[in-house]
C-alpha positions as CSV (number, residue, x, y, z in Angstrom):
1,M,191.2,-17.7,107.3
2,K,189.9,-18.5,110.5
3,L,186.3,-18.5,112.2
4,T,185.4,-19.1,115.7
5,W,181.7,-20.5,117.2
6,D,180.5,-17.3,117.8
7,D,181.2,-16.2,113.6
8,V,178.9,-19.4,113.0
9,E,176.5,-18.5,115.9
10,K,176.0,-15.0,113.6
11,L,176.1,-17.0,110.3
12,L,173.7,-19.8,111.1
13,G,171.7,-18.6,114.1
14,K,171.9,-19.7,117.4
15,D,169.8,-22.9,117.2
16,S,171.8,-24.3,114.4
17,A,174.7,-23.4,115.4
18,L,174.5,-25.4,118.5
19,T,173.3,-28.1,116.7
20,V,176.1,-28.2,115.0
21,Y,178.2,-28.0,117.5
22,D,176.7,-30.8,119.7
23,D,177.0,-33.0,116.4
24,F,180.8,-32.3,116.2
25,H,181.4,-33.0,119.5
26,E,180.0,-36.2,119.8
27,E,181.7,-39.2,121.2
28,I,180.8,-41.7,118.3
29,H,180.2,-40.2,114.7
30,Q,179.0,-41.5,112.0
31,T,179.4,-40.1,107.8
32,Q,176.5,-37.6,107.6
33,F,175.4,-34.3,105.4
34,Y,172.3,-31.9,106.8
35,D,171.5,-29.0,105.5
36,L,171.4,-25.7,107.1
37,S,169.8,-22.5,106.5
38,G,173.0,-20.8,105.7
39,G,174.9,-23.6,104.2
40,H,175.8,-27.4,104.9
41,A,177.4,-29.5,107.4
42,F,179.1,-32.6,106.3
43,I,180.7,-35.2,109.0
44,F,183.4,-37.5,106.8
45,R,184.5,-40.4,108.5
46,Y,187.5,-42.3,106.7
47,L,189.7,-45.8,107.5
48,T,193.1,-45.4,108.7
49,F,195.6,-47.9,110.4
50,K,196.7,-46.7,114.6
51,D,199.0,-49.3,116.0
52,A,198.6,-51.5,112.9
53,R,195.0,-51.5,113.9
54,L,192.4,-50.5,111.0
55,V,190.4,-47.6,113.0
56,Y,188.0,-44.8,112.3
57,D,189.0,-41.0,112.0
58,T,186.5,-38.4,111.4
59,E,186.7,-34.6,109.6
60,F,183.9,-32.0,110.1
61,Y,183.4,-29.9,107.2
62,L,181.0,-26.6,107.2
63,K,179.8,-24.8,104.3
64,L,179.3,-20.8,105.2
65,D,179.1,-18.1,102.7
66,G,179.8,-20.2,99.8
67,L,183.4,-21.4,101.3
68,F,184.4,-24.7,103.1
69,W,186.0,-24.8,106.1
70,I,187.1,-27.9,108.4
71,Y,186.6,-27.8,112.2
72,R,189.7,-28.5,114.1
73,E,191.1,-27.8,117.6
74,G,187.9,-25.6,118.3
75,E,188.2,-23.1,115.2
76,F,187.2,-23.1,111.5
77,Q,190.0,-23.1,109.2
78,K,189.2,-22.6,105.7
79,V,190.0,-25.5,102.8
80,C,188.5,-24.2,99.6
81,D,186.2,-22.4,97.6
82,T,184.5,-24.6,95.6
83,E,182.3,-27.6,95.4
84,E,185.1,-29.0,92.8
85,D,187.8,-28.6,95.1
86,F,185.9,-30.0,97.7
87,L,185.0,-32.9,95.6
88,D,188.9,-33.3,95.3
89,I,189.4,-33.7,99.2
90,L,186.9,-36.1,99.4
91,Y,188.7,-38.0,96.4
92,I,192.2,-38.2,98.3
93,R,190.0,-39.9,101.8
94,F,188.7,-42.3,99.0
95,E,192.1,-42.9,97.3
96,R,193.3,-43.9,101.1
97,N,189.8,-46.1,101.6
98,K,190.5,-47.7,98.3
99,D,194.3,-48.6,99.0
100,I,193.1,-50.2,102.5
101,V,190.6,-52.4,100.4
102,L,193.6,-53.6,98.8
103,I,196.0,-53.9,101.4
104,Y,192.8,-56.3,102.6
105,A,192.4,-58.5,99.3
106,N,196.5,-59.0,98.9
107,Q,196.0,-60.5,102.7
108,L,193.1,-62.6,101.5
109,D,195.1,-63.6,98.5
110,A,198.0,-65.0,100.5
111,L,195.1,-66.8,102.4
112,E,193.9,-68.3,100.0
113,D,196.7,-70.0,98.3
114,T,198.3,-71.3,101.3
115,L,195.1,-73.1,102.2
116,Y,194.7,-74.3,98.3
117,D,198.3,-75.4,97.9
118,G,197.5,-77.3,100.7
119,K,199.7,-75.7,103.3
120,T,197.5,-74.5,105.5
121,P,199.0,-72.3,108.7
122,N,198.2,-73.5,112.4
123,T,197.2,-69.6,112.2
124,F,194.8,-69.7,109.6
125,M,191.5,-69.4,112.0
126,D,192.9,-67.0,113.5
127,N,193.9,-65.1,110.4
128,W,190.4,-65.6,108.9
129,F,188.6,-64.3,112.0
130,D,190.9,-60.8,111.7
131,L,190.2,-60.8,107.8
132,K,186.4,-61.4,108.7
133,K,186.1,-58.6,111.1
134,D,188.1,-55.8,109.4
135,I,186.5,-56.2,105.8
136,S,183.0,-56.6,107.4
137,K,183.8,-53.1,109.3
138,I,185.0,-51.5,106.1
139,E,181.4,-52.7,104.3
140,R,179.6,-51.4,106.6
141,Y,181.1,-47.8,106.7
142,L,180.9,-48.1,102.9
143,N,177.6,-48.6,102.9
144,R,176.8,-45.9,105.4
145,Q,179.4,-43.3,103.2
146,L,176.2,-44.0,100.2
147,F,173.7,-43.2,102.3
148,A,175.6,-39.6,103.1
149,H,176.7,-38.9,100.0
150,K,173.5,-39.7,98.1
151,D,172.1,-36.9,100.6
152,Y,174.9,-34.4,99.5
153,L,174.4,-35.0,96.0
154,K,170.2,-34.8,96.8
155,H,170.8,-31.8,98.1
156,G,173.5,-30.3,95.5
157,I,171.5,-31.2,92.2
158,K,169.4,-28.6,92.7
159,R,172.2,-25.8,92.1
160,D,173.1,-25.3,88.9
161,S,176.9,-24.8,90.1
162,F,176.8,-28.2,91.8
163,P,179.3,-30.8,89.8
164,N,176.5,-33.2,89.3
165,L,178.1,-35.7,86.9
166,D,181.8,-35.9,88.8
167,F,180.0,-36.1,92.2
168,A,177.5,-39.1,90.6
169,N,180.8,-40.9,89.6
170,Y,182.4,-40.6,92.9
171,I,179.4,-42.2,94.3
172,N,179.8,-44.6,91.5
173,D,183.5,-45.1,92.9
174,I,182.1,-45.6,96.2
175,Q,179.2,-48.1,95.3
176,F,181.8,-50.4,93.4
177,L,184.2,-50.3,96.5
178,M,181.9,-51.6,98.6
179,T,181.0,-53.9,95.8
180,T,184.6,-55.4,96.2
181,A,184.4,-55.3,100.2
182,Q,181.5,-57.6,99.5
183,G,182.9,-59.9,97.5
184,L,185.9,-60.2,99.9
185,L,183.5,-61.5,102.2
186,G,182.2,-63.7,99.7
187,R,185.3,-65.4,99.0
188,L,186.2,-65.8,102.9
189,D,183.1,-67.9,103.6
190,N,184.4,-70.0,100.7
191,A,187.9,-70.3,102.2
192,H,186.3,-71.1,105.6
193,N,184.0,-73.7,103.9
194,Y,186.8,-75.1,102.6
195,Y,189.0,-75.2,105.3
196,T,186.4,-77.1,107.4
197,S,185.6,-79.5,104.7
198,L,189.6,-80.3,104.8
199,K,189.2,-80.5,108.6
200,N,186.2,-83.1,108.4
201,D,187.7,-85.0,106.3
202,K,191.0,-85.6,108.4
203,L,188.7,-86.4,111.1
204,N,186.5,-88.6,109.2
205,K,189.9,-90.7,107.9
206,N,191.5,-90.9,111.8
207,I,187.7,-91.9,112.4
208,Y,188.1,-94.6,110.1
209,F,191.1,-95.4,110.6
210,L,190.5,-96.0,114.3
211,T,187.4,-97.8,113.6
212,L,189.6,-100.2,111.5
213,L,191.9,-100.5,114.2
214,S,189.5,-102.0,116.3
215,G,187.5,-104.2,114.1
216,I,191.2,-105.9,113.9
217,F,192.2,-105.8,117.7
218,L,188.8,-106.5,119.2
219,P,188.5,-110.3,117.8
220,L,192.3,-110.8,118.3
221,N,191.9,-109.4,122.2
222,L,188.7,-111.4,122.8
223,I,191.1,-114.8,122.0
224,V,193.8,-113.6,124.0
225,G,191.5,-112.7,126.8
226,F,189.8,-116.0,126.7
227,F,192.9,-118.2,126.5
228,G,194.1,-116.2,129.5
229,M,191.5,-117.1,132.2
230,N,192.5,-119.3,134.9
231,T,189.7,-122.3,134.2
232,E,190.1,-125.5,133.5
233,G,189.8,-127.3,130.2
234,L,191.1,-124.5,128.4
235,F,192.2,-125.6,124.6
236,F,195.6,-127.0,124.0
237,K,196.3,-126.5,127.8
238,D,198.0,-129.9,128.3
239,N,199.3,-129.1,124.7
240,P,203.4,-128.9,124.3
241,A,202.8,-126.4,121.2
242,G,199.5,-125.1,122.5
243,T,201.2,-121.2,122.4
244,T,202.2,-121.6,119.2
245,Y,199.1,-122.5,118.2
246,V,197.1,-119.6,119.5
247,V,200.0,-117.8,118.0
248,Y,198.8,-118.9,114.1
249,T,195.3,-119.1,115.0
250,L,195.9,-114.9,115.9
251,F,197.9,-114.6,113.1
252,G,195.5,-115.8,110.7
253,I,192.7,-113.5,112.0
254,L,194.7,-111.0,111.4
255,L,195.6,-112.2,107.6
256,V,191.9,-112.7,107.0
257,F,191.1,-109.2,107.7
258,L,194.2,-107.7,105.5
259,L,193.8,-110.2,102.7
260,G,190.9,-111.7,102.8
261,F,188.9,-109.4,100.5
262,N,191.5,-109.4,98.4
263,L,191.2,-113.7,98.3
264,V,187.8,-113.5,98.1
265,K,187.7,-111.4,95.1
266,T,190.3,-113.3,93.2
267,I,188.2,-116.7,94.0
268,D,185.0,-115.1,92.7
269,R,186.8,-113.7,89.8
270,L,188.3,-117.0,88.6
271,F,185.2,-119.7,89.7
272,F,182.0,-118.3,90.7
273,R,181.9,-115.2,88.6
274,W,182.1,-117.8,85.7
275,W,179.8,-120.9,87.4
276,L,177.1,-118.7,89.1
277,G,177.5,-115.0,87.3
278,R,173.6,-115.2,86.0
279,S,172.3,-116.3,89.3
280,K,170.4,-114.0,91.4
281,V,171.5,-115.2,94.9
282,Y,174.9,-115.1,93.6
283,N,174.5,-111.2,92.4
284,K,172.8,-109.9,95.6
285,M,175.5,-112.1,97.6
286,A,178.5,-110.0,95.4
287,D,176.7,-107.1,96.5
288,K,177.1,-107.6,99.6
289,V,180.9,-108.3,99.7
290,D,181.4,-105.3,97.6
291,E,179.7,-102.9,100.3
292,V,181.3,-105.0,103.4
293,Q,184.5,-104.4,101.7
294,Q,184.1,-100.6,101.2
295,K,183.8,-100.3,104.7
296,W,186.3,-102.1,106.1
297,T,189.0,-101.7,103.5
298,F,191.7,-98.7,104.3
């Protein structure tokens, strides 16, 4: 059983039929419902995959003379007789949308597991961005679905034959699915913040390590540069063991940086704390030593 646009024009009138025709042939569609004098139109947008990419597809429904028609390839084909049957058709699409949301939820679970187990892949940001983009698209889509279906419910609730309770439950299911998508977006933000914290910690450690090396070797470089000057009167110039003394000096400075704090703490614990532990001057100096040790201990 089929209808043409001429049949639709006879049932709806020229103006309403022209409005429906223009809406059904727009390049970009949104899910929407609107009432007509002899029925109503429902443009239903749903989620699907095409070439492994999340995209939208659209179906066009029209209710005329108590029957539901779907518009395909320039003509209307009958799909069902009652509101209950039409709701079943919508539920089929909803189940497909729910499966798609679960697919992204599983992908996010896998991404979180690798992140929180310390096995962050090099492609983390690419995967994170793809999930963020698609789940945001799903959340916007479901939000638009809610508006259109609530308009449908407001229209149908006026009629005794409309399945008010079943349709209200259907809207609640859409609301729950949208809440799930919003929860996924929140988890994505948390994962990104954690990933950023890990990267910042690693960067800070690298900078700290470079600072430590600079602090150790800068004095050594200054000493080496001093003894490398071509000037008269340098220390150990005429001493046969001068090179050995310089090496000992450099090695001693290196030991002071590496072991000096531990040596000072040991002497302090064995002697000075026992003698001067109650002195305010001693306590201030001990705090300064602790502060310097925290900055220069790796």
